[in-house]
GUVOZA-981318 format. One line per 3 residues: number of its first residue (from 1); their letters; for each residue x, y, z of N, C-alpha, C. Coordinates in pm, 1 decimal, decimal comma, padded with zeros to 6 digits, always signed. Example, Ala and Ser with C-alpha at 12.3 -4.5 7.8 and 13.67 -1.06 7.14 Angstrom:
BEGIN
1	as	+01319,0:-00569,0:+00780,0:+01230,0:-00450,0:+00780,0:+01320,0:-00330,0:+00780,0  +01285,0:-00225,0:+00708,0:+01367,0:-00106,0:+00714,0:+01290,0:+00003,0:+00787,0
***
This chain:
BEGIN
1	vql	+09827,7:+16961,8:+06252,2:+09732,3:+17062,5:+06293,9:+09799,2:+17154,9:+06394,6  +09775,2:+17285,7:+06380,2:+09827,3:+17384,2:+06475,3:+09711,5:+17441,8:+06554,9  +09735,3:+17461,1:+06684,0:+09628,3:+17498,8:+06775,1:+09663,6:+17625,7:+06849,6
4	qas	+09563,9:+17711,3:+06869,7:+09584,8:+17836,4:+06943,6:+09467,9:+17858,0:+07037,4  +09495,4:+17848,8:+07166,4:+09391,9:+17868,4:+07268,5:+09384,1:+18014,5:+07308,7  +09264,7:+18055,9:+07348,7:+09244,2:+18192,0:+07396,5:+09126,1:+18194,4:+07492,3
7	ggg	+09110,6:+18306,6:+07561,9:+08994,6:+18324,6:+07647,0:+09020,3:+18317,2:+07796,0  +09143,7:+18287,7:+07833,5:+09174,0:+18280,6:+07975,4:+09167,9:+18417,2:+08041,3  +09177,6:+18416,9:+08174,3:+09174,9:+18542,6:+08246,6:+09158,9:+18519,8:+08394,7
10	lvq	+09128,0:+18627,9:+08464,4:+09108,5:+18623,6:+08609,2:+08959,5:+18634,6:+08639,4  +08910,6:+18545,8:+08724,8:+08768,6:+18545,5:+08758,7:+08753,5:+18507,5:+08905,2  +08648,6:+18555,2:+08966,6:+08621,8:+18518,5:+09105,2:+08558,8:+18380,2:+09112,2
13	agg	+08576,2:+18315,7:+09224,2:+08514,9:+18184,8:+09244,9:+08364,1:+18194,9:+09223,3  +08312,1:+18094,7:+09154,5:+08170,7:+18095,3:+09120,5:+08140,5:+18155,9:+08985,4  +08239,2:+18220,7:+08927,4:+08221,2:+18284,8:+08798,4:+08239,3:+18189,2:+08682,0
16	sls	+08236,6:+18246,7:+08561,7:+08244,7:+18167,3:+08439,7:+08348,3:+18225,4:+08344,5  +08404,0:+18138,2:+08263,1:+08492,4:+18176,2:+08152,7:+08467,1:+18083,4:+08037,1  +08492,2:+18134,2:+07917,7:+08479,2:+18050,9:+07798,9:+08610,5:+18053,3:+07723,4
19	lsc	+08666,7:+17936,8:+07701,1:+08790,8:+17923,3:+07625,4:+08758,9:+17881,2:+07482,3  +08842,3:+17926,9:+07391,8:+08831,4:+17886,7:+07251,9:+08965,9:+17835,2:+07204,7  +08962,4:+17748,6:+07106,4:+09085,2:+17698,2:+07045,2:+09063,1:+17692,8:+06895,2
22	aas	+09138,7:+17772,3:+06823,8:+09131,3:+17773,7:+06678,4:+09237,4:+17681,7:+06621,6  +09197,8:+17598,1:+06527,9:+09289,1:+17502,4:+06466,3:+09310,7:+17536,5:+06319,9  +09432,1:+17516,2:+06274,8:+09461,7:+17535,6:+06133,8:+09448,8:+17402,5:+06061,4
25	grt	+09441,5:+17405,8:+05931,2:+09437,1:+17283,2:+05854,8:+09296,7:+17247,6:+05810,1  +09289,8:+17165,3:+05708,4:+09162,3:+17130,7:+05647,3:+09103,8:+17001,4:+05701,0  +09175,9:+16937,1:+05794,1:+09130,5:+16806,7:+05842,1:+09087,5:+16812,8:+05987,7
28	fsr	+09046,3:+16928,7:+06033,6:+09007,9:+16946,6:+06173,7:+08904,0:+16844,1:+06215,5  +08808,7:+16815,1:+06131,0:+08698,6:+16725,8:+06167,8:+08743,9:+16582,2:+06188,5  +08866,0:+16548,7:+06150,9:+08916,3:+16413,3:+06172,6:+08962,4:+16391,3:+06316,5
31	yvm	+08987,5:+16500,9:+06386,9:+09054,6:+16491,7:+06515,8:+08958,5:+16487,9:+06634,4  +08993,3:+16405,0:+06729,7:+08938,7:+16418,9:+06864,1:+09006,3:+16541,6:+06923,7  +08926,6:+16629,0:+06984,1:+08981,0:+16750,7:+07043,4:+08963,9:+16746,5:+07194,3
34	gwl	+09056,3:+16810,2:+07263,1:+09047,0:+16806,4:+07407,7:+09109,4:+16927,4:+07473,4  +09086,4:+16935,1:+07602,2:+09146,9:+17038,3:+07686,7:+09218,6:+16969,0:+07802,1  +09336,6:+17016,6:+07827,9:+09414,9:+16969,7:+07941,0:+09453,7:+17092,1:+08022,4
37	rqa	+09499,8:+17070,2:+08145,4:+09544,0:+17183,2:+08224,9:+09662,1:+17142,6:+08313,2  +09739,1:+17242,6:+08348,7:+09853,1:+17217,9:+08436,3:+09864,9:+17332,1:+08535,6  +09854,4:+17296,9:+08662,6:+09870,9:+17393,9:+08770,3:+10016,9:+17395,7:+08813,0
40	pgk	+10061,8:+17504,0:+08872,4:+10201,3:+17512,6:+08916,3:+10237,6:+17398,1:+09010,6  +10346,0:+17331,0:+08978,6:+10393,5:+17223,3:+09063,2:+10319,2:+17092,3:+09048,0  +10225,9:+17088,2:+08952,4:+10147,7:+16966,1:+08931,6:+10165,5:+16915,3:+08789,9
43	ere	+10129,9:+16790,3:+08770,2:+10137,2:+16732,7:+08637,1:+10018,6:+16779,3:+08552,5  +10040,1:+16776,8:+08422,6:+09932,5:+16810,2:+08331,5:+09821,8:+16707,0:+08345,3  +09697,1:+16751,0:+08345,7:+09587,3:+16657,6:+08364,3:+09478,9:+16678,5:+08259,0
46	fva	+09410,5:+16570,7:+08231,7:+09298,4:+16570,1:+08137,7:+09181,6:+16648,2:+08196,6  +09116,3:+16729,9:+08113,7:+08998,2:+16805,2:+08155,8:+08874,2:+16757,1:+08080,1  +08881,4:+16758,0:+07947,8:+08765,1:+16722,2:+07867,6:+08809,0:+16686,2:+07726,5
49	ais	+08725,5:+16610,0:+07657,7:+08751,6:+16574,7:+07519,1:+08619,1:+16558,2:+07445,9  +08624,9:+16573,8:+07314,1:+08504,9:+16560,7:+07232,3:+08540,7:+16487,7:+07104,7  +08451,7:+16400,2:+07060,9:+08476,7:+16319,9:+06942,1:+08473,5:+16405,3:+06816,4
52	wng	+08512,8:+16345,4:+06703,2:+08529,1:+16421,1:+06580,1:+08400,9:+16490,2:+06535,6  +08285,9:+16429,5:+06562,2:+08159,7:+16489,3:+06518,0:+08080,7:+16551,1:+06632,5  +08141,0:+16555,9:+06750,9:+08072,0:+16614,0:+06865,6:+07971,2:+16521,5:+06930,5
55	gss	+07963,4:+16399,1:+06883,8:+07862,5:+16307,5:+06934,6:+07890,6:+16252,3:+07072,9  +08017,8:+16253,2:+07110,1:+08056,4:+16202,6:+07242,3:+08149,0:+16301,6:+07310,0  +08132,4:+16315,7:+07439,2:+08221,9:+16403,2:+07515,1:+08257,1:+16335,0:+07647,0
58	yya	+08371,7:+16373,6:+07699,4:+08424,8:+16309,7:+07819,7:+08480,0:+16418,8:+07910,5  +08466,5:+16395,5:+08040,0:+08510,1:+16495,2:+08136,8:+08582,8:+16429,4:+08253,5  +08677,5:+16502,7:+08307,4:+08736,7:+16461,1:+08434,3:+08631,1:+16475,1:+08542,6
61	dsv	+08637,7:+16390,0:+08641,7:+08539,2:+16395,1:+08750,5:+08537,5:+16531,9:+08818,3  +08652,8:+16595,4:+08824,1:+08664,1:+16722,7:+08895,6:+08590,0:+16838,0:+08827,3  +08556,4:+16821,6:+08699,6:+08489,0:+16930,5:+08626,9:+08351,5:+16889,8:+08575,8
64	kgr	+08316,5:+16764,9:+08593,2:+08188,3:+16715,5:+08541,4:+08072,9:+16794,9:+08601,9  +07980,3:+16837,9:+08516,0:+07867,0:+16916,1:+08562,7:+07892,7:+17065,4:+08566,8  +08020,2:+17106,1:+08553,3:+08053,8:+17248,0:+08556,4:+08110,2:+17297,0:+08423,5
67	fti	+08182,4:+17209,7:+08354,2:+08245,2:+17245,5:+08226,5:+08172,3:+17176,0:+08112,6  +08169,8:+17242,1:+07997,3:+08110,0:+17184,8:+07877,9:+08202,4:+17207,3:+07759,3  +08236,5:+17099,2:+07691,4:+08318,5:+17108,6:+07570,9:+08227,9:+17099,7:+07449,1
70	srd	+08260,7:+17176,7:+07347,4:+08184,5:+17172,4:+07222,1:+08278,6:+17206,2:+07106,8  +08231,9:+17183,4:+06985,6:+08315,1:+17212,5:+06869,2:+08227,5:+17258,6:+06754,0  +08290,1:+17335,7:+06666,3:+08226,0:+17379,4:+06543,2:+08322,6:+17346,8:+06430,1
73	nak	+08296,6:+17238,6:+06361,0:+08389,0:+17193,6:+06256,4:+08394,4:+17291,8:+06139,2  +08286,8:+17366,0:+06117,6:+08286,9:+17463,9:+06008,6:+08382,1:+17579,1:+06038,8  +08406,3:+17603,9:+06166,6:+08494,8:+17713,1:+06207,8:+08629,5:+17662,7:+06258,2
76	ntv	+08651,0:+17531,9:+06252,0:+08776,8:+17474,5:+06302,0:+08806,2:+17519,1:+06445,5  +08704,6:+17515,6:+06529,0:+08718,5:+17569,1:+06664,1:+08656,3:+17473,8:+06766,0  +08723,1:+17461,3:+06879,2:+08669,8:+17387,0:+06992,6:+08659,8:+17483,1:+07110,1
79	ylq	+08559,1:+17462,4:+07192,2:+08530,7:+17553,9:+07302,3:+08528,9:+17478,5:+07435,8  +08551,5:+17552,8:+07541,1:+08534,2:+17499,0:+07675,8:+08462,6:+17605,2:+07758,6  +08336,4:+17578,9:+07789,3:+08260,4:+17667,5:+07876,1:+08279,9:+17621,1:+08019,5
82	mns	+08328,6:+17712,4:+08103,2:+08360,0:+17677,9:+08241,6:+08272,0:+17760,7:+08334,5  +08187,2:+17692,4:+08409,0:+08097,4:+17758,3:+08504,0:+08130,9:+17715,4:+08645,8  +08080,4:+17790,1:+08741,6:+08101,9:+17758,8:+08883,5:+08248,7:+17733,8:+08912,4
85	lkp	+08331,6:+17823,0:+08865,1:+08475,6:+17803,6:+08879,0:+08519,6:+17806,8:+09024,4  +08621,7:+17725,5:+09051,8:+08676,5:+17713,1:+09186,6:+08824,5:+17752,0:+09184,2  +08879,2:+17793,5:+09295,8:+09022,5:+17826,2:+09298,4:+09109,7:+17710,3:+09249,6
88	edt	+09067,1:+17587,7:+09273,7:+09146,9:+17473,3:+09229,1:+09142,2:+17452,3:+09078,2  +09060,3:+17529,5:+09008,3:+09061,5:+17525,6:+08862,3:+09172,7:+17613,6:+08804,3  +09239,8:+17687,5:+08888,5:+09348,7:+17773,9:+08842,6:+09459,0:+17690,5:+08779,0
91	aey	+09491,8:+17722,3:+08654,3:+09592,4:+17645,0:+08580,0:+09613,3:+17708,2:+08443,2  +09716,4:+17658,6:+08376,0:+09734,0:+17689,1:+08233,8:+09652,8:+17584,5:+08158,0  +09566,1:+17630,2:+08070,5:+09480,0:+17540,2:+07995,4:+09532,4:+17526,2:+07852,6
94	yca	+09540,1:+17402,3:+07807,9:+09593,8:+17370,6:+07676,0:+09489,4:+17300,0:+07591,7  +09488,5:+17335,8:+07466,1:+09407,6:+17266,9:+07367,2:+09492,7:+17156,4:+07306,2  +09432,6:+17041,3:+07279,7:+09507,5:+16929,7:+07224,2:+09422,2:+16853,4:+07124,3
97	agi	+09489,4:+16776,9:+07039,3:+09418,3:+16702,5:+06935,5:+09487,7:+16570,5:+06907,9  +09408,8:+16475,0:+06863,3:+09464,7:+16346,7:+06824,6:+09367,0:+16272,5:+06735,6  +09420,4:+16176,6:+06660,7:+09335,1:+16096,4:+06572,8:+09277,4:+15978,9:+06650,5
100	tvv	+09364,0:+15907,4:+06718,1:+09320,9:+15791,0:+06795,7:+09348,3:+15819,5:+06941,9  +09243,2:+15848,3:+07015,5:+09255,6:+15891,3:+07154,5:+09177,8:+15795,3:+07243,8  +09240,3:+15752,1:+07350,2:+09171,3:+15666,2:+07446,3:+09063,5:+15750,5:+07515,0
103	agt	+08941,0:+15700,3:+07513,3:+08827,3:+15777,5:+07565,0:+08850,1:+15819,1:+07709,8  +08826,2:+15947,4:+07734,7:+08836,0:+15997,1:+07870,0:+08975,9:+16023,7:+07918,8  +09070,5:+16023,1:+07827,7:+09209,9:+16048,9:+07864,0:+09275,5:+16136,3:+07758,4
106	sng	+09399,1:+16176,0:+07786,8:+09476,9:+16249,4:+07687,6:+09569,8:+16157,2:+07610,6  +09559,4:+16030,1:+07635,1:+09642,6:+15930,4:+07567,0:+09607,9:+15928,5:+07418,9  +09702,8:+15970,9:+07337,6:+09679,8:+15977,5:+07193,3:+09664,6:+16118,0:+07141,2
109	mdy	+09659,7:+16217,0:+07231,7:+09654,0:+16356,9:+07188,2:+09796,4:+16400,3:+07157,2  +09829,5:+16398,7:+07029,7:+09966,8:+16418,8:+06986,4:+10000,3:+16563,5:+06952,9  +09899,3:+16648,0:+06942,3:+09921,6:+16786,2:+06902,5:+09875,8:+16879,6:+07014,9
112	wgk	+09960,2:+16977,7:+07042,4:+09934,3:+17070,3:+07152,6:+09951,1:+17212,9:+07104,1  +09874,7:+17302,2:+07164,5:+09894,2:+17443,4:+07138,5:+09952,3:+17511,3:+07260,2  +09982,0:+17640,4:+07245,7:+10022,5:+17720,3:+07361,3:+09903,0:+17736,1:+07453,6
115	gtq	+09929,6:+17740,7:+07581,4:+09822,1:+17747,3:+07678,3:+09767,1:+17886,0:+07699,8  +09656,8:+17891,1:+07771,8:+09598,3:+18017,1:+07815,0:+09573,8:+18006,1:+07965,5  +09611,9:+18110,1:+08037,5:+09607,6:+18105,0:+08182,8:+09468,4:+18136,8:+08235,0
118	vtv	+09422,0:+18051,6:+08327,4:+09296,1:+18075,3:+08398,6:+09329,0:+18086,2:+08547,0  +09288,5:+18196,4:+08606,3:+09312,3:+18218,5:+08748,4:+09179,8:+18246,2:+08817,1  +09149,2:+18166,4:+08919,3:+09024,5:+18181,4:+08993,1:+09058,1:+18225,9:+09135,2
121	ss	+09010,3:+18341,9:+09170,4:+09038,3:+18395,7:+09303,8:+08927,2:+18356,3:+09400,5  +08966,8:+18337,3:+09525,5:+08868,2:+18295,8:+09626,8:+08801,3:+18415,7:+09691,5
***
């Protein structure tokens, strides 16, 4: 599966952004989809994940209640709605996918796309 994230940009603290990730291939619905992020000088970290049918979703504690992950299998697309953004949310955001993924982690997300930059100004 090939992944392409989009939707990043510059926003003021408290604002919102919506990221999208388009996936190629006919087996999109088989994959657990997720979002990860990496800030300068920091390790890549798990943000959110959603099960193959959208029935289960998982979030990092740092974004719980502010971010929402969703997917549309008919469009081969996964989304990340980000509200109440904080300067510490500034990072490169990556879309990822895997067949067997440990719940609430990026362990098992074997496919990555190019990132999209999110910058939150204070």
